[in-house]
Each structure stands twice: as C-alpha cells, then as structure tokens.
MARROTOR-23077 format. One record per residue (C-alpha): x, y, z; chain; residue number from 1. Coordinates in steps of 0.001 Angstrom, whole numbers. Layout:
<pts>
u=X v=Y w=Z c=A k=NUM
...
</pts>
This chain:
<pts>
u=-60497 v=78306 w=224993 c=A k=1
u=-57088 v=78090 w=223534 c=A k=2
u=-56094 v=80746 w=221057 c=A k=3
u=-53198 v=81971 w=218987 c=A k=4
u=-51895 v=85357 w=219865 c=A k=5
u=-50896 v=87588 w=216921 c=A k=6
u=-50030 v=91125 w=215762 c=A k=7
u=-51916 v=93020 w=213095 c=A k=8
u=-51069 v=96709 w=212375 c=A k=9
u=-49623 v=97305 w=215784 c=A k=10
u=-52605 v=95691 w=217770 c=A k=11
u=-52507 v=92277 w=219541 c=A k=12
u=-55410 v=89772 w=218583 c=A k=13
u=-56461 v=86245 w=219181 c=A k=14
u=-58027 v=83633 w=217119 c=A k=15
u=-59584 v=80368 w=218348 c=A k=16
u=-57152 v=77310 w=217433 c=A k=17
u=-60316 v=75540 w=216521 c=A k=18
u=-60514 v=77706 w=213485 c=A k=19
u=-56807 v=77236 w=212486 c=A k=20
u=-55852 v=74819 w=209695 c=A k=21
u=-52219 v=75685 w=209959 c=A k=22
u=-49797 v=78497 w=210045 c=A k=23
u=-47131 v=78986 w=207590 c=A k=24
u=-44355 v=81487 w=206619 c=A k=25
u=-45782 v=84086 w=204126 c=A k=26
u=-45407 v=82408 w=200663 c=A k=27
u=-42774 v=83983 w=198326 c=A k=28
u=-45263 v=83501 w=195642 c=A k=29
u=-48700 v=84690 w=195649 c=A k=30
u=-50509 v=84683 w=192348 c=A k=31
u=-52582 v=87986 w=191819 c=A k=32
u=-56222 v=87675 w=190589 c=A k=33
u=-57141 v=90085 w=187822 c=A k=34
u=-60085 v=92302 w=188610 c=A k=35
u=-60277 v=91025 w=192340 c=A k=36
u=-61197 v=93143 w=195266 c=A k=37
u=-58678 v=95395 w=196887 c=A k=38
u=-58350 v=93272 w=200031 c=A k=39
u=-57597 v=89918 w=198167 c=A k=40
u=-53779 v=89568 w=197806 c=A k=41
u=-54144 v=86574 w=195638 c=A k=42
u=-54113 v=82879 w=195707 c=A k=43
u=-51323 v=80327 w=196982 c=A k=44
u=-51011 v=76607 w=195887 c=A k=45
u=-51152 v=74661 w=199371 c=A k=46
u=-50364 v=71235 w=198427 c=A k=47
u=-52554 v=71296 w=195473 c=A k=48
u=-55383 v=73504 w=196986 c=A k=49
u=-55810 v=76968 w=195964 c=A k=50
u=-56174 v=79129 w=198968 c=A k=51
u=-57307 v=82745 w=198662 c=A k=52
u=-55209 v=85104 w=200837 c=A k=53
u=-56831 v=88064 w=202200 c=A k=54
u=-55387 v=91456 w=203437 c=A k=55
u=-56789 v=91829 w=206867 c=A k=56
u=-55259 v=95300 w=207198 c=A k=57
u=-57337 v=96554 w=204067 c=A k=58
u=-60512 v=94975 w=205381 c=A k=59
u=-60266 v=96688 w=208909 c=A k=60
u=-58911 v=99704 w=207384 c=A k=61
u=-55680 v=99454 w=209456 c=A k=62
u=-52218 v=100707 w=208278 c=A k=63
u=-50253 v=100832 w=211470 c=A k=64
u=-47177 v=98780 w=212343 c=A k=65
u=-45742 v=97408 w=215475 c=A k=66
u=-42319 v=98790 w=215871 c=A k=67
u=-41880 v=96930 w=219211 c=A k=68
u=-41245 v=93704 w=217587 c=A k=69
u=-39408 v=92352 w=214573 c=A k=70
u=-42277 v=91309 w=212085 c=A k=71
u=-41998 v=87870 w=210636 c=A k=72
u=-45093 v=87869 w=208165 c=A k=73
u=-46978 v=84514 w=208329 c=A k=74
u=-50329 v=83399 w=206888 c=A k=75
u=-52737 v=81740 w=209098 c=A k=76
u=-55036 v=79294 w=207124 c=A k=77
u=-58437 v=79689 w=208728 c=A k=78
u=-61355 v=77228 w=208314 c=A k=79
u=-65053 v=77909 w=209272 c=A k=80
u=-67881 v=75635 w=210368 c=A k=81
u=-68389 v=74817 w=206738 c=A k=82
u=-65054 v=73774 w=206014 c=A k=83
u=-64137 v=76598 w=203740 c=A k=84
u=-60545 v=78140 w=204030 c=A k=85
u=-59046 v=81367 w=203563 c=A k=86
u=-55580 v=82573 w=204469 c=A k=87
u=-55135 v=85778 w=206449 c=A k=88
u=-51607 v=87529 w=206468 c=A k=89
u=-50604 v=88816 w=209899 c=A k=90
u=-47475 v=90510 w=211083 c=A k=91
u=-46327 v=88187 w=213789 c=A k=92
u=-47343 v=84913 w=215683 c=A k=93
u=-46541 v=84843 w=219415 c=A k=94
u=-47763 v=81979 w=221292 c=A k=95
u=-50770 v=79736 w=222336 c=A k=96
u=-52894 v=81808 w=224908 c=A k=97
u=-55531 v=80264 w=227018 c=A k=98
u=-58536 v=82443 w=227431 c=A k=99
u=-60260 v=81545 w=230699 c=A k=100
u=-63253 v=82926 w=232836 c=A k=101
u=-60652 v=84714 w=234814 c=A k=102
u=-59694 v=86934 w=231840 c=A k=103
u=-61729 v=90230 w=231824 c=A k=104
u=-63829 v=90235 w=228723 c=A k=105
u=-65054 v=93660 w=227147 c=A k=106
u=-67434 v=94347 w=224197 c=A k=107
u=-65409 v=96305 w=221531 c=A k=108
u=-66696 v=99700 w=221068 c=A k=109
u=-63970 v=101150 w=218904 c=A k=110
u=-64706 v=102199 w=215412 c=A k=111
u=-64034 v=99916 w=212382 c=A k=112
u=-62653 v=96988 w=214350 c=A k=113
u=-65762 v=95886 w=216147 c=A k=114
u=-67392 v=94050 w=213263 c=A k=115
u=-64219 v=91603 w=212827 c=A k=116
u=-63144 v=91914 w=216583 c=A k=117
u=-66387 v=92200 w=218643 c=A k=118
u=-64715 v=91305 w=221971 c=A k=119
u=-61690 v=92397 w=223768 c=A k=120
u=-59882 v=90457 w=226457 c=A k=121
u=-57204 v=91523 w=228847 c=A k=122
u=-54033 v=89348 w=228379 c=A k=123
u=-50935 v=90234 w=230494 c=A k=124
u=-52740 v=93592 w=231324 c=A k=125
u=-53060 v=94386 w=227774 c=A k=126
u=-56194 v=94760 w=225719 c=A k=127
u=-56326 v=92095 w=223082 c=A k=128
u=-58888 v=91762 w=220218 c=A k=129
u=-60618 v=88536 w=219601 c=A k=130
u=-60863 v=87733 w=215726 c=A k=131
u=-64321 v=86560 w=214720 c=A k=132
u=-63597 v=84033 w=211960 c=A k=133
u=-67211 v=83369 w=210776 c=A k=134
u=-67597 v=87085 w=210279 c=A k=135
u=-64530 v=87360 w=207962 c=A k=136
u=-65780 v=84328 w=205940 c=A k=137
u=-69243 v=85851 w=205726 c=A k=138
u=-67706 v=89214 w=204509 c=A k=139
u=-65332 v=87454 w=202139 c=A k=140
u=-68527 v=85476 w=200603 c=A k=141
u=-70561 v=88670 w=200222 c=A k=142
u=-67844 v=90621 w=198737 c=A k=143
u=-66620 v=88201 w=196325 c=A k=144
u=-69981 v=87288 w=194990 c=A k=145
u=-70829 v=90984 w=194392 c=A k=146
u=-67553 v=91410 w=192484 c=A k=147
u=-67684 v=90776 w=188691 c=A k=148
</pts>
C-alpha cells in the first residue's frame, strides 16, 4: 500500500494515496460557516467546488505541535468510496511511504486516537498511525447532520 506520511500535533500518520484527491498549501481564505461544529474550519472554493475543511486536531482532541520540524500547513483533499470530498488540515507532509507486509502492524490501543487511527505501523523504527478515511467521513456526516 502506498501512503503519504504527514504530521499532526506532533504525531506521524499515514493516509492511503487512493483516498487522496490532491494536496495543496493551506488556503489563505477559508470561509467560516455560521453555527457550524467547532471542528469545521470552514469552506474553500477549489476550482468552483465547495470543500469543507475540518480540523483534525479538534476531532481527535490533540493540541501538541511537532517542534522538530518547520511546519508548513497543508490541506489534504480526501475522497471516500462514495466520491464525497473533505479537506483535512495537517501540520506537514513528508513523502510517499510504501507499507508492506514487512512493516510491523499493531492495533492502536491509545485513548482518543483509536477511532480515527485504528492501526499503528513501524516506519523507520518509529510508530506511525494509519488514518482511517472512511471513519472521518462517517463522523463528519453524523455530526454534520446532527447540528442544526
């Protein structure tokens, strides 16, 4: 499986490239949505298409920062199996990382993260979370429909 390695609140995480529409610099203008959930940063116009940008840090209740690297905030435009799209702001993108059967895969038992990062894999001897895209879409759809 080919993935993109990124930083979120001082943690390393991976997302399957098959779930990525594109990666872009964090837009300077994100339109706030009145009465939206706290984890929605707002909307961006991506070539005429409105994309909701979510704050992954708020959803996973994380507030740490990675002081080892210079953060260049970017937005990963994700797509799910149904073709829906969401933007997720992350702290930094590193590179494409191939995950093979040689990588040690572990179930994530840490509090708070396991819903969105149910699996951990060793990459270069560092534990790295694997981001579950379908779960974030499910959570977004559930919370979005409950609000208002």
